[in-house]
LUMMI-277049 format. One record per residue: residue in three letters; x, y, z of N, C-alpha, C, O in turn. Coordinates in steps of 0.2 Angstrom, whole numbers, plus 5000, padded with zeros to 4 digits. Example, Ala and Ser with C-alpha at 12.3 -4.5 7.8 and 13.67 -1.06 7.14 Angstrom:
REM residues 2
ALA506649725039506249785039506649845039507149835042 SER506449895035506849955036506450005039506750065040 
This chain:
REM residues 410
MET488350505286488550455288488750395282488450395277 GLN489350355283489550325277489250255278489150235284 ARG489150225272488850185273489350105267489750105262 ASN489250065269489650015267489449945264489149895267 MET489749935257489549885253490149845251490649885248 VAL490149765251490449745248490149705245489749665248 VAL490349705238490149685231490749625231491349635232 ILE490249535228490749485229490549485223489949475222 GLY490949475216491149455211491049515206490649555205 GLY491649495203491649565198491549545189491849565184 GLY491049505190490649505181490349555181490349595186 VAL490149575173489849615172489249645177489249695179 VAL488749585178488549595181488649645190488349695192 GLY489049625193489449635197489849715198489849755203 LEU490049725190490349785193489949825190490149885191 ALA489249835187488749865185488449905191488349965192 SER488249835196487849865202488349895205488349955204 ALA488849865207489449915212489649985209489550025213 LEU489750005203489650055200488950135199488850195198 ALA488550055202487750115201487750095209487250125210 LEU488050075216488050075221488450165223488150215224 ALA489150135222489550185221489250255219489450305221 ARG488850265215488450315211488050355218488050405220 THR487950295219487050325224487450325232487150305236 GLY488150355234488450375240488450305243488350305249 TRP488550245240489050185247489850185242490050185237 SER490050185251490750155250490950085247490750035250 VAL491150075243490950005238491749965239492249995237 ARG491749915242492349865240491949815237491449795238 LEU492449795231492249735227492849665226493449675226 VAL492549615226493049585229492949525223492449485223 ASP493849515218493649495212494149435212494749445213 ASN493749355211494149325210494349275203494449215202 ASP494349325198494449325193494949355188494749385183 PRO495449335191496049395185495849365180495549405176 ASP495949325179496249305171495649325167495749335161 ARG495049325169494349345165494349295162494649295156 THR494049245165493749175163493049155164492749105163 ALA492649235166492149215166491749235160491949275155 ALA490949185159490749205153490449275152490049285147 SER490449325157490549385156490949435151490749485148 TRP491549405149492049415146492049365141492649365139 GLY491649325138491749295132491149265128491049225123 ASN490749315131489949305129489949345121490449365119 ALA489449355117489049385111489449435111489849435107 GLY489349495116489249555115488449585113488249645112 HIS488049525114487349545111486849535115486649485118 ILE486449645115486049655119485449625119485049665120 ALA485249575117484749525117484149525120483849475122 THR483849605119483149625122482249595120481749585123 GLU482649565112482049495109481849425113481349395113 GLN482449415118482349345123481749355127481849375133 VAL481449355125480849385133480649285134480649235137 ALA480549295131480549195133480749175136481249145134 PRO480649155140481149105147481149055143480649045140 LEU481949015143481848955140482148875143482648845142 ALA481548875149481048855152480548835150480048855154 SER480248805143479748815140479548735138480048695138 TRP479048715137478748665131479148655126479448595125 THR479248725122479748715118480248695117480248645112 THR480748715122481248705122481348635123481748605119 VAL480848615130480848545132480748495121481248465118 ARG480148495120480148445114480448465109480448435104 SER481048525109481348545102482048485106482448465102 LEU482148475113483148455116482948395107483148425102 PRO482748335107482848265105483348285098483648235095 ARG483248345094483448375087483848415089484048445084 ARG484148445095484348485097484848465101485248515102 ARG485048405103485548375105486148385101486248395095 PHE487048365107487448375103487748325096488148345092 GLY487348255098487748195096487148195090487248155086 ALA486548235089486048265083486448295078486348305071 GLY486848335082487048405076486948465080487048525079 GLY486748445084486548505089486848545094487448535096 ALA486648595097486748635100486948615108487448635110 VAL486448595110486448555115486648505117486448455114 SER487148485122487648435127487548435133487648475137 LEU487248355135487148355140487748285141487648235138 PRO488148305145488848245147488648195151488148215155 PRO488748155151488548075151488848075161488548065166 ALA489648095160489848095164489648155171489748145177 ALA489248205169489248275173488348265174487948315175 TRP487948185174487348165176487048205183486448205185 ARG487548215187487248225193487148315193486848335198 HIS487448355189487148415188486548425184486048445185 TRP486748395180485948405174485248375174484648385171 LEU485448325178484748295181484248305181483848315177 PRO484548335190484048385194483748465190483248485189 PHE484348485190484248545184483748535181483248555183 GLY483648495174483248465172482548445172482148445167 LEU482448425179481948395183481548465185480948475185 ARG482048505188481748555189481548615185481148655186 LEU482048605181481548655174480948605168480748615163 LEU480948565170480148525169479648535171479048525169 ARG479948555179479248615183479048675179478448705177 ALA479648685178479848785177479448795170479248855169 ALA479248745166479248745159478148725159477748715155 ARG477948735166477148725163476848785161477048845161 PRO476448775160476148855155476148895158476248945156 SER475948885165475748935172476448975175476349035177 ALA476948955174477448955176477948995170478449025170 PHE477448965165477848995158477949055158478449095158 ALA477149075160476749135157476849195163476849255162 ARG476949165168477349225172478149245173478449305174 GLY478449175171479149205169479049255163478949305166 LYS478949255159478849255153478749345156479149385156 GLU478049365158478049415159478449475165478349535166 ALA478849435168479149475174480049465170480549495172 LEU480049415166480849435161480749505157481049555157 GLY480249505154479949535149479849605153479849655149 GLY479749615158479649685164480449715165480649775167 LEU480949675165481649655164481849705158481849765156 LEU481849655156482149665149481749735142481949765137 GLY481249755145480949835143481349875144481549915140 GLU481549865151482249905154482749915153483149945156 ALA483049885147483649835148484049885143484649905144 MET483749925136484049985133484250015135484850035134 PRO483650055138483550115141484250125149484550175151 ALA484250075149484650065155485550065151486050085154 TRP485450035146486350015144486450105142486950135142 GLN485750125140485850185136486150235142486750255141 ARG485850255146486250265155487050255153487350295150 LEU487150195157487650165158488350175154488850185155 SER487950175145488350185141488850255141489450275140 ALA488250285143488350395138488750425145489050475147 SER488750345151489150395158489950365157490250375162 LEU490150335152490550285150491150335148491050365143 ASP491750335149492250375145492450335138493050345136 VAL492050285136492150265132491750265127491150245128 PRO491850315118491750325112491450235109491650185107 GLU490950255108490550205103490650135107490750075104 LEU490550135112490450075114489850015115489949955115 LEU489250065113488650045113488450035107488350095105 ARG488349995103488149995097487549965094487549905091 GLU487050025094486449995094485950015085485550065083 GLN486249955080486449935074485849875073485549865068 GLY485549835079485349785081485549705080485649675085 HIS485449685075485649635074485449585067485049615063 ILE485649535066485449505059485149415063485349395069 VAL484549385058484749305059484549305054484249345050 ALA485049235051484949205043484949145044485149115048 TRP484549105038484449065035484849025030485149055025 GLY484948945031485348945023484948915019485148925013 SER484248875018484048845016483348885014483348935018 ALA482748895009482348915010481748905012481248945011 ALA481748835015481248805020481648805028481348785033 SER482148825028482448855036482148925039482148935045 ALA481948985032482049025032481449015034481348995040 GLY480749005029480349005029479948995038479649045040 ALA480148935042479948915047480448975053480148985058 GLY480948995051481149045055480849095056480849115061 ARG480449115050480249165050479549165055479349205060 ARG479249125051478549105055478649105064478349135068 SER479149065065479349055074479349125075478849155078 TRP479849165073479849245077479249295074479249355076 VAL478749285070478049305069477949285075478249315080 GLU477749235076477249235083477749225090477549185095 ALA478449265089478649255096478549315101478549375099 GLU478549315106478649375110479249395110479749355112 ILE479349475106479949505106480249575112480749595113 GLY479649585114479649645120479549685116479149685112 THR480149735116480249805114480849815107481049865105 ALA481049725106481249735101480649745093480149755095 ARG480649725087480649725081481149695077481749695078 PHE480749655071481249665063480549655058479949635058 ARG481249675054481049645046481449625043482049625045 ASP481149605035481549555029482349595029482449655030 ALA482749535029483349605028483149605019482749565017 THR483549665015483449685010483949635006484149585010 PRO483949634999484249594994484949644996485349615000 ALA485149684996485949724997486249695003486849695003 GLU485449675011485949665014486049595015486249585020 LEU485849545010485949485011486749475006487249445008 LEU486549495002487349525000487849535001488349494999 HIS487849575006488349595011488449545014489049545013 LEU488149475019488549425024488849405020488949405014 PRO489149395025489849355022489549265020489049235021 GLY490549225017490349165017489949155010489949185004 THR489449085011489149035005488549085009488449115014 PRO488149085000487249155002486949105006487049045006 MET486349155009485949135016485449145008485549175003 ALA484849115013484349095007483849165010483349175007 GLY483849195016483449215019483449235026483349185031 ALA483549305028483649335034483249395036483049435032 ILE483149415044482749465046483449515049483949485049 ARG483249565051483749625054483249625061482749625058 PHE483149635066482949665071483149725072483749745070 THR482849765075482949845080482949825087483149775090 ASN482849895089483249905098483249835102483049805107 THR483849835097484349785098485149805099485449855096 ALA485649745103486249825102486749765103486549705105 GLN487649805102488049755102488549815111488449875112 ILE488849775114489449795117489849805110489849745107 ALA490349865107490749835103491449805108491949785104 ASP491549795112492449785114492149765123492049805127 LEU492149695123492049675130492549675137492449675143 GLY493349705132493849745136493749775138493649765144 ALA493549835133493449905135492949915139493049965142 LEU492449885140491649855143492249865152492349905156 ASP492449805151492949795159493249845161493049885166 ARG493649855158494049925160493449975160493049975165 ALA493450015157492750065160492450055165492450105169 LEU492049985166491749975173492249995178492250045181 ARG492749965177493349995182493550045187493650045193 ALA493750095180493950135182493550185183493650225188 ALA492750185178492250225183491950205191491750235195 LEU492050155191492150115199492550135205492350145211 VAL493050145201493650195207493550275206493750305211 ALA493250305201493350375201492850385206492850435210 ALA492250345207491550365213491850325218491450305223 GLY492650295219492850295226492550235227492150235232 GLY492750175225492750125226493350095226493850125226 THR493350045226494050005225493849925224493349895227 ILE494249905220494349825218494949775221495649785221 LEU494649735223495349685230495449625227494849605224 PRO495849575227495749505224495849475230496149495236 GLY495449425228495349375233494649295232494449285226 ARG494449275236494049205236493749225242493949195247 ALA493249275241492549275249492149195250492049145247 ALA491849225256491649165259491149225264491149275267 LEU490549165264490149225270489849165276489749105275 ARG489749205283489449165288488849215290488749275288 VAL488649175295488249215299488549215305488849175309 ALA488149315306488249345314487949375317487949435315 GLY487549365321487049405324486249405319485849435321 GLY486249375313485749375312485849415303485349415298 GLU486649435303486949465297487449445293487849405296 ALA487549455288488049405284488649445284488749515283 ARG489149405287489849415287490349405281490249345279 VAL490749445277491249435275491749415275492049435280 VAL492149345271492849315274493049305268492849275263 VAL493649345268494249345262494849305263495249315267 ASP494949265259495249215259495849205267496449195268 GLY495249205269495249155277495149245282494949255288 SER495249275280495149345283494349405285494049425280 GLU494249415290493549425288493649515288494149545289 MET493149545286492949605283492749645286492149635285 VAL493049725290492849755294492549805292492749835288 ALA492049835294491549895294491149875284491149895278 VAL490749845288490449785282489549795284489249755288 ASP489349855281488349855283488149825279487849785281 GLN488049815272487849755266488249725261488649755257 VAL488149665260488349625258488049625250487449595250 LEU488349635243487949615238488249525235488749505237 VAL488049485233488349435228488149425224487549395223 ALA488549445218488549445213488949395208489149415203 ALA489249325210489549305212489649235203490149195201 GLY489149245200488949215193488749155197488449155203 VAL489149085192488849015194489348985201489548925202 ALA489549055205489948995211489449065215489749095219 SER488949075214488549115218488149055223487949055229 GLY488049005220487748945226488148935229487848905234 ARG488648925231489448885234489448955241489448955247 VAL489449015236489249065241488749085249488749105255 LEU488249065243487649075247487549005253487249015259 GLY487948945251487748885254487848895262487448875266 PRO488348925264488348935272487948965276488048965282 LEU487248995268486949025275486148985274485549015274 GLY486148925272485448905271484948915265484448895265 HIS485348945261485148955253485048905250485548865249 ARG484448885247484548825241484748855234484348905235 VAL484948865231485248895224485448845219486048835218 PRO484848805216484748755211485248795203485048785197 ILE485648815205486248835199486448795197486448745200 ILE486648795188486948735182487548785181487348845181 ALA488348765181488648785172488348765167488448715164 GLU488048805165487748805157488348845154488348905154 ARG488848815151489348815146489148825137488848785134 GLY489448875136489748895131490348885127490748845129 TYR490348895121491148895120491148915112490848895108 HIS491648975112491949015108492249015105492748985107 LEU492449045097493149045094493249105091492949145088 ARG493949115093493849215091494749195085495149155085 ALA494649265080495149225073495349325073495049375073 ALA495949315073496249395074496349395065496349455063 ASP496349345060496549375055495949355050495949305048 HIS495449395048494649385044494749435041495249475042 ASP494249435036493949495031493549485033493349435031 TRP493049515039492249515041492149605041492449645044 PRO491549605036491349685036491449715043491249685048 ALA491649755043491649815051491049855051490949905054 ASP490549835048489949885050489549835050488949855052 LEU489349755049489149705050488649705058488949685063 PRO488149725060488049705067488149605068488349565064 PRO487849605077488049515075487549465071486949455073 VAL487749435066487449385062487249315066487749275068 VAL486649315069486449235070486449195066486149205060 PHE486749125066486849085060486049035061486148975061 GLU485549045062484948995065485148935065485048895070 ASP485548905059485248835056485848805061485848745062 ARG486148845063486848805065487048825074487448815078 SER486548875075486348875084487148915084487648895086 MET487048975081487949015081487749075080487149085078 ILE487949115082488249195081488749225080488949245085 VAL488949235076489549305073489549365076489149405074 THR490049395080490149455084490849475081491249435081 ARG490949535077491649555075491949615081491749675082 TYR492249585085492549635092493149685086493349675080 ALA493249735091494149765092494549705091494549655095 GLY494749705085495349675085495149575082495649535081 CYS494549555083494249495080493849505080493449545083 VAL493649425074492949415077493049345079493449295077 GLN492249345083492149285085491149255084490649275083 VAL491449195086490949125084491049105089491549095092 ALA490349105091490149055099489249025098488849055095 SER489248965102488648915100488748855108489248855112 PHE488348815108488148775112487848805118487648865119 VAL487848725122487148755127487348685129486948635127 GLU487948685135488048615137488348625146488748655148 PHE487648565150487548585155488148535158488148475156 ALA488648555164488948505169489148565176488948615178 GLY489648535179489748565184490348625179490448625173 ILE490748675187491148745185491748695181491948705175 ASP491948635185492448605186492348565179492448605175 THR492248525177491948485167492448515165492448585164 PRO493148465163493248505155493048515152492548485151 PRO493448555148493148545140493148525136493748525135 ASP492848495130492548475126492948475119492648515116 PRO493448455116493748475111493348465104493548485099 ALA492848445104492148405098491848475100491548485095 LYS491848515103491248585102491848605097491848575091 TRP492248635099492648705097492848665088492748685083 ALA493048605090493148575081492348585076492348605070 ARG491748555079491148595076491148655074491148665068 LEU491248695080491448765075491748795072491648845070 GLU492648745070492948755065492448725058492248755053 GLY492248675060491848635055491248685053491448705047 HIS490748715055490248765054490848825051490748835045 VAL491348865053491548905048491848885042491948925037 ALA491848805041492348795034491548795030491548815024 ALA491048765035490448745030489948815026489548815021 LEU490048865030489848935027490248965026490149025027 GLY491048955023491548985019491649075023491549135020 LEU491749065031491549105033492449135031493049105031 PRO492149195031493349245030493349245035493149305037 LEU493649185040493949175044494549125044494549075041 ARG495149175048495549115047496049095051496249145054 PRO496349025053496549015060497349055060497549075054 PRO497949055066497448995072496749015075496549075074 PHE496348975080495949025082495949015089495848955091 THR495949065093495849045100495449025102494949045099 ARG495348975108494848935111494648985117495049015120 TRP493948985119493748995125493348965127492848975123 THR493148925134492348905134492348925143492748915148 GLY491648965142491349005150490748965150490348935147 ALA490648985157489948955160489449005163489549045168 ARG489048995158488349035161488149035166488549015170 PRO487549055171487349055179486849045178486549085181 THR486448955175485848945175485448935180485548905185 LEU484748975179484348955187483948895183484348885179 PRO483448865183482948805179482548855179482748885174 ASP482048895181481648925177481848985173481549035172 TYR482648975170482849035167482849105169483249135167 LEU482449145174482249185176483049195181483149145183 PRO483549255183483849275187483649275194483049275195 ALA484049275198483749305206484249355208484849365207 ILE483649405211484049485212483249485215482649485213 GLY483549515224483449505227483649545235484149585234 ARG483449545242483549535248483649465252483149435251 SER484149435255484149375259483449375261483149435261 ALA483249335263482549325270483049275277482849255282 ARG483649265273484249265282484949265284485349235287 ALA484649345279485549375283484949455282484549435277 GLY484849505284484549555281484949625279484749685277 ASN485649605281486049645277486349605269486849615267 LEU485949565265486549525262485949545255485349525256 LEU486149565248485949585243486149535238486749535236 TYR485849495235486249455229485849485220485249505219 ALA486449465215485949465209486549435204487049465202 PHE486349365203486649305196486049285197485449295199 GLY486449245192486049175187485549195181484949185180 HIS485949245178485749285171485949235165486249255160 GLN485749185166485649145161486249165154486849175155 HIS485849175147486249195144486149275141486249295136 LEU485849315148485549365144486049415153485749445156 GLY486749405154486749455159487049485157487049545159 LEU487449485151487749575147486949615146486849665148 THR486349575143485749595143485649665147485549725147 LEU485749595154485349645161485649685166485449705172 ALA486449685163486749695168486649765171486449765177 ALA486749815167486449895168485849905172485949935177 VAL485049865169484649865173484649845178484449885183 THR484949745179485149745187485549785191485349785196 GLY485949825190486549865194485849925196485849935202 GLU485449955194485150025196484549975199484649985205 ARG484049935198483749915203484249875209484049895214 ILE484849835210484849835216485049905220485049915226 ALA485349955215485550015218484750035222484850035228 ALA484450035220483550055222483450005227482950025230 LEU483649945228483549905231483849915239483549915245 ALA484649915238484949945243484850005248484950005254 GLU484650065243484350125247483550115250483150155253 GLY483450055248482450055251481950075248481350055250 GLY482250125240481650145237481150105235481150045235 ALA480650155232479950105228480250075222480650105218 ALA480149995222480249965215479850005209479350035208 VAL480649975205480150015197479849945191479349955187 ILE480149885193480049835194479849795197480049815203 ASP479649735198479349715203479949635203480049595199 LEU480049635208480549595210480349535215480749495217 ALA479549525217479549455219479849395214480049345217 PRO479649405208479849345204480349325204480549275202 PHE480949365207481749345205481949305213482549305215 SER481349285217481649325222481949225225481649175223 LEU482649235231482749165231482449105233482649045234 GLN481549165235481249085239480849065234480449015235 ARG480849105229480549035226480748965221480448925217 PHE481248965227481548885226481748875232482348875233 GLU481248885239481348865243480448855249480348845255 ALA479948865244479548885244479048775245478448765245 
């Protein structure tokens, strides 16, 4: 008997989940309202960040906020005009940062991240894209001896899950482009997606090859008889057995008609891309931690990314962010030449910095997978596997209870 699944959202989590579902026998229709690929999935740093076990909802984050403000030269921005978005979010974050809540969040996130690299290895091996997953780790570098010492101590004390690091060798330090760095560490068991565009195309091609269909349009939900119904551009879809909402930062809007409380915020990042550069082809992603900036070489360009801007989905971009990134590039002497392509995108972030993965308590045929904050790319493959298992009704390899939307409804 055919089982029909509709997936709402064509970002990396939606695509990976749709593919996993199709490969387990579901007839999948994916509804995508982002034809220009503007979502955070397609503008991120490409980093498979298995080391980021500690949720950012922590007292460490709260205490560091004054020195990390954009106005003080840092990467965190709270635009005054967007206070209606970030103030209630910030109050919830404070509650999630309590030591007991933080410890539970770290344990839950660590369980997912522990499976992230094996899941990516399985997924990338199944796609017809050579060297899509580059397992070369990443580098964290500092410009002064003082910041290098403090930064290294911080990483020694951090919970980094399955990742490991060592001091960079003198040759590795010399190989870093631009102004000489005072110190660096090199991580292992982290990775990089070599080309986000190639990943997008490969996931779509694999989904179609597995019998899936990709439909353009804006999807909405309604409830009838205790089950979710999908309406696309005003017309209700037929033959829908189950639905997966994986619409990134728009997921709160999509789930609103069902009565779900989703305190999601558009945590926006900015990047520059340079097609004209002399960046070494063999370098993994490099984090310039003093400047809260990560540089990634992709096929055809080098990308510089930074900033955590708490705002609404439709808040206009702030040109000052791009100007500061250009200033960092110049100050570090990086071999990137204008003209730069500018981009901003919204990470879908929940106040405890855990994703929402589970089955709705308000509609029995509704699944959800969104809110992966900075870890959408990192957790896409393992999320897809967990969603497929959940749809099949099998035993969970990872406890999904901490990721339930019910945590916001208690």
